[in-house]
Structure formats: C-alpha cells, structure tokens
N, C-alpha and C positions, 0 to 999 in steps of 0.2 A: 943497798939494793940483795933483797934476798935471793939466792942463789937457787936457781929451778933445779931438780935432780933427772940425772938423766935416767929414762927409765930401763929398767934392765930387761934386755931380751937376749935368749938362749937357743940353742938348738942346732938342727942343721936338714939343709935338704942337697938330695941327692944332686953330687956333680953341679952344682948350680943351675939344673934344668928348671929348676922350679922355685929359681930366685925371686921371682915376681909374686910367688904367695910369702915369701919370707919378709918382701919390701910391704905386703899388703897387709900382714901378721903385724906388722909394727908401727904402720898407719893407724889403726885401730886404737891405738894407744896414742899418739902422738898428736891427732885428729881430733881424739877425745871421744873417741866412740866406746871406748873401755877404761871405764872407770876404776880398776879394779887391778887384775891377773886373769891370766889364762894361757891354756894349750891346746894346739893341733896338731892332731898323728892322721899320717898316710899310709895305711901299708898296701903294695900292689905287689900282687903274685905272690907273697909270701915276705916281700922287700921292703922296710922302711924309708919311705921315701921323702917322707916328711917328718919331723918332728921336733917340733917349738914349742917354747913356753915363755911366759917372760910377766911381767907386772907383780903382782904384791897378793901375796895370800891373805895379807890383813893390811891394807890402806894404812888405818888409823896409826899404827907404830911400825910402819916401813918393813912389815916383815915379807922378804921377796919370796914371789913364786919359785919353786927350785926344782928338779927335775923328778923329786919324788913327789910332788905334790899333789894331793888329791881334792874332790872337790863332791858336793852332791850333783848327784847327774840326774837329778829329777826323772823327767817319763821316760830318759833312757833305759831305767830300771825294768822299765814294762817288756823290753826288749830281750834283755837278760832272761826276764823273768818266763817270755815265749821259748826261749832258748830251751828252758828246761824242762816245759814241756814237751817240745818236742823230742828232747831225748826220751821221756816217758813211752811217746807215741812209736821211737823208734824201737823202745827195749818190749811194744806188744803191751802194755801196761793200759792205755787205753787209747781211743780215737777219739778224735774232732768230734765226730759226729756223736757220740754221746751224751745221753743225756746227765745232767748233772745228777740228779736222783740214782743212777745207777750205783755212782760211791757214797752219796749223803742221799738219803730217800727224806729226811725231814726236810731238807731244801726245799721240795717239794710242793710246801705251801703257798696259799695267796695267790695261785696263778702261777708259779712256777715252775709248774711241773714240768714242761716242755723245753726249759733252756739246756740247749746243750754247751760243751766246753767251747766249741767254736763262736758263739755268740757270747761268751763271757771273754773271749780272749778278742773278738773282734769288735765292743763295744754296741753291742746290738742286745743286749740281756734285759734291759728297761731296766736297768738301774745305774743311773748315773750318779745320785745320789740316794742319801738314807734321810728320808724325810722326818722332821721333827727333832733328828738326833744330833747331840755334839757329844762327842766322845771327851770321857776325862783319860788320864793316864791310864787308870785303875781297868776303864775301859777296854781299850788298846791290848792291854798286859794280859786278860783274863780269855784265853782263848774259848773257854765253855758258853761264858757269857755272850763274847762276841759271833761265839755259831748260832745260839738263840737269836739273836737279834738279826743275823740275818735270815734265819729260818722261818721269821714273825716279817717280813717284809713283803710287801706288794710291790710288783713292778708300779713304776709311773707310766709307762706306755707299755703295749703288747709286745711281748717279746720278738724277736727276729722282723720286727714292722720299719724300724729307722734305725740310723748310726746316730749315737751323742756319746759322744767323748765321755767314759766312767775314768775319770781323771784321779780319783782318790780309790773308789771303788772296786776298781779293777785289782789292787792289790789286797784289799781285806776277802774278796771274794777268792782270788786265784789261790791263796796263800790257805784258807780252808779246806777248798778242793783237794790240792797238793795232797797236804798232812792226810789225805783220807787215800789217797793213791798211791804213794809211796810206801814202799813194805816195811819203811824203817818210821815211819811217822814224820820224818822229817819236813820244815819249813821249807818254803823255796830259797833263803837264806842259807839255810845248814847244806841244802843239798847244791846248791852251786858252790859253796864252800869245799866240800867234801870230794866231790864227784866234777868240779873243772877249775876252782881257782888252786887249792892243793897241786893236783896234780899237773897242773898247766902255768903257772906260777902269772894266773892273773890277778891284779893287784886292781880287784873291784869287790866290795862286801856289801852285803844286807844283813843289816841288824847288830849283833853284839860285838863292837871294833874298838874298844877303849884304846886298845894297844895303838891306833892309826892315829888316834885324836889328835897329836903335837903336829901330823902332817899336813892337816885339813884346811883346806882356804874358807875362811870366814865369809859368809854372806852378807850384804849391805842393800838396802832400802833403795830399787832404780830410783835417782830422781825424777821430778816430773820435767824439767827441763829437758833431759835427754827421752824422754818418749817421745816430746811434743817435736825435739829438731828432729827423732829418726820417723817419723811420722810425716814431716815435711820433705824427708830427704824420699822415703820411697811411701808413696800413699798404701800398697798393699798391706803395711803393718796396722791401718787400720782395722783391718779385720780381727787381729789378735786382742788393740788395744779395748773392740766393742766385746771381742770375746770377755776378756778380764773384766771390762770394769761394770758390764751390763748387771745392775742390780737384780732383775729379774731373770735372769740367765741361769742356764742350769748349772755352768760354773761357780757362781758366786754359790747357787744353791750346795754344791760339794764344797765349798771352802765354808760354809756355816758347821758342817759336820765336823772342822777341825778349830773353831774358831774361839774357843776355851785356851787355845796354846797361840793364838798371836792374832794378826792380821793381813798380815802379807806372808811371802815366802821365808824371811827371815826367821820363822818359826824356825826352820828346820835346822837352824845353830843350837838349837836345845839337843843336847847330847843325850836325854830322856828320851828324846823322840827318835831318834836313832836306834837305840836299843829294840825298840819295837819290830823293826827290821818291815817295814811297807814296801812290798815289792813292788812298788807303781811308781813313789817317788822320789823312798830316800834313800836307795844306794848311794854307795860313796865310790870314787875310783877316781883314775885318769885317763885322760885324752888316750896316749897308747896303748893300757888296758884295755879299752875301748876297741879301738882298731885290732889287739890280738885275739879278741874271742870272737868278734866277727870272721876274721881270718881261717879261724879254728872252724869255724861253720864252713866258711866258702871250700875250704882244701879236703874238707872230707873228715876231718877227725874227731869232731864231734857227732855229725849228722849218718847216715848215709843216704845216698844219693835218691833213694826213693821217696826218704823223709822230708829231704831240702827239697826236693820240688814239689811235693804239697805244701811243705810250709811256705816257697815261696810263693806259690799259686795264691796260700792264704794272705798272703802280705800285701799283694798287687791288689787284691780284690779289698783286703779291708784299708789299703791307701786310696782308692777310688770312693770306697763308701765313706770313709773323712772328709776327702774334698769335696763330695756332693754335699753334703751336709754342711761343711761348712759356708758354700756359696748359699745355697737355701737359707741359713741362720742368721748370716751376716745381712740377708735382703729383709727378713723379718725383725732382725734384733732381738728375737726370744733366746738363742741358743749360740754356740761357735758360730 
C-alpha cells in the first residue's frame, strides 16, 4: 500500500488564542481544498499574531513551502501600487483629482482628456481592456511603444460613468503615469524597491527579481473538480466563476490582451513576464510581507494621517463601487 505523505504545516499563533485559525489552515489541506501550498499571516497593532505556512511550493516534485517561500500575489499587487501613489500624494507631487493629462498630455486623445488619477485607481477610467490588442513580449518591454498604444486608445465606456475591474490595464496605466510623476522617472516596481522594500525589509518585488526565483512557488492550473466542489459548498463563488468563464465578459476581453502568453494564470510561471513588472498582477511576495507593508501604512510609517484618511475614504468608496458592479454584472452575465 502506498504510504500517504503527511502534509507539512509550520508556523505559530499567539498563545494558542488563535488555535482555531491554525486548525482551519490545516483542514484546508487535509480536506483537499488546498491542492499545493499556502501561507497566512496576521499582524495586529504591530504584533504578529498568526504566521502560518504549509504544503508545497511545487507539488509535482514535493518541494515544501518554506518560511521564506514567496508567491505571485496577483491583484494584491494593485494595493502595493496604490500605496506608492499615496506616497506621491503625501509628498505633494500629485493629487487624486488631477487629470492624467497634467502629467501626460498625449494621453488625452480619443475621449480620455478628462480621466483623473482617481478614475484610474478606482477602475472607472473606461479602459478595462485594450480592444484588439495581443501583447508580445516586445510590446510589454518597449516603454515608448506601450505609451503610444495607450495614447491611441478609446475608452470602451464614458470615463467616470461606471465601475469595471481594470484587471490588467490598471498596471499598464498606473506604471506609465508613475514614470511621469516621479522625479527620477522610476517604475512603480523600482520606486517600491527603493523607497519601501529596501528601507523596511519588505519581501515584495515587482519586476526584475531573478535572485528570488528559487524561492518562488509554482502556479498550477486549478482542476475543474475543485471549482465545482467549491461552488457546491458556497454558491456565492458562482459569481467569480461567471466572471472568469464568461467568454463575452470584460475579464475575458482583458485576458485576450495576454493570450499570446497562455490561456490561464499559469502564464505567470514565465520568468520573462515577471521581469516586465506589471504592477497590477505579477508582483511576488510573502503573506508576512503583505501584512508588514499594510501595517506600515496603518501605523503612520509610510503615510501621514491626512493622506491616510483620504486614501481610506477612497478605498471604501472603491469597494462599494466594485461590489455594486459585481452585483449588477452577475445579473446580466456581461461582466464581473
């Protein structure tokens, strides 16, 4: 009889107060909800109260998920990007209400002249995908070419009139704007490394990170049986499934922008794509680093109270807009 390997689970919780969190984390693996590896970290008022990791960084060869394992953080990268923008606001280098054309005049072509920084950050810019575009690696690494492509875009709906998740375009838009506002013309990834990651030892990377590849967990395609099981367990997940699989939806249109690189999320196993440093989806980091970063925002290390209050209001407003759009779109099956 083939011996079943015991799933490795490591880490700690504070004084067993959160032992149920640890037990729940373990059940994710033993009950088959988590097929590979994962990490979970919570920091409360500067104190780490939960820090867990387990499973495998690469299930095919049983490479264990270790304390320093990092993974693709997908859209959590957007939060990192938003923090970088908030620092620029805090330094007086831009305002959320500024029009993009203040820093990038050529952007205002084809009906984009009134798009503001806030619209870009809050997914209301009307650019949830780039119609007819299939990016090659050359396109993604040629800053001038990408700039011209964005300048020639026409919004798919009137900017500011509705919310539609800018799953990929958020990164291309914000990075181009950021280069023009930052005095050193840095990308979001470069700025984050210089101003936050290096200074505060935050293990998050956007862009060139070849030295980190050996620590990076490998993505695998989620089996359809697991998706079906999760939907049966929690019907609300059907909303996400509709969003992802609807061939006429906005997310499907966005995915076509990167269709030359793969048909699902495993395309981000490609280290060549990682080098591009797309600050919407392909940042890499650890759960502990994500918790540490947001703790630095909460405790006033990165942002003044005034800027934090403005950003907090924006995020609450963004959350409400996205949830409203989620409900509306799931009813129509047209978008998220």
